[in-house]
C-alpha positions, -999 to 999 in steps of 0.1 A, spaced: 406 144 732 389 112 722 403 90 695 372 98 673 377 136 676 396 153 648 413 187 647 398 216 629 418 232 601 431 261 621 440 238 650 460 217 626 478 247 612 487 259 647 498 225 659 519 219 628 536 253 631 544 244 668 557 210 657 580 227 633 596 248 660 624 233 681 618 234 719 584 249 715 575 284 707 556 315 719 525 329 701 545 353 679 569 326 668 540 303 659 524 331 640 556 338 621 560 301 613 525 299 599 532 329 577 565 316 565 554 281 558 520 288 543 519 324 533 487 327 554 487 358 577 465 349 606 458 371 636 480 366 667 450 367 690 435 338 670 467 318 676 466 324 713 429 315 716 435 283 697 465 275 719 445 280 750 417 258 738 442 231 728 459 234 762 425 226 778 423 195 756 457 183 767 473 187 733 498 214 743 515 226 775 527 260 784 553 274 807 564 310 814 600 318 805 617 348 821 646 362 801 680 361 819 687 398 813 656 421 814 629 418 788 595 405 796 584 370 804 566 351 778 545 320 776 561 292 756 541 262 743 552 226 737 534 200 717 524 171 740 522 134 729 484 137 726 489 166 703 512 145 681 486 117 681 459 141 671 479 154 642 487 119 630 449 110 632 441 140 612 467 133 586 456 96 583 420 108 578 429 131 550 452 105 534 423 81 533 400 107 519 425 119 492 432 83 482 397 79 469 391 114 456 386 121 420 398 156 415 395 172 381 416 201 370 404 228 347 372 237 365 339 219 373 323 196 349 
């Protein structure tokens, strides 16, 4: 991801949820974190599609974990340094935009 590229809203949401999880997380855990932190109920397939796209961009990495005793293997995602950098760039962009915004409460004028 080039330094001039910014994350889309849902990419930010997914990466931030992943960043909130210690040691990475699988799609269902990321989905649960998004729901718990934002109240936004997104589809699990949308989370996986976004993770796959961001893995292709080098923002996250995945590995397959096999449980010690039975159960099924699952793909676990980890936020990479480029993912951290992309989140910081997006935050800085919005901080700059918010700093100059004139937001009125009580409706449009």
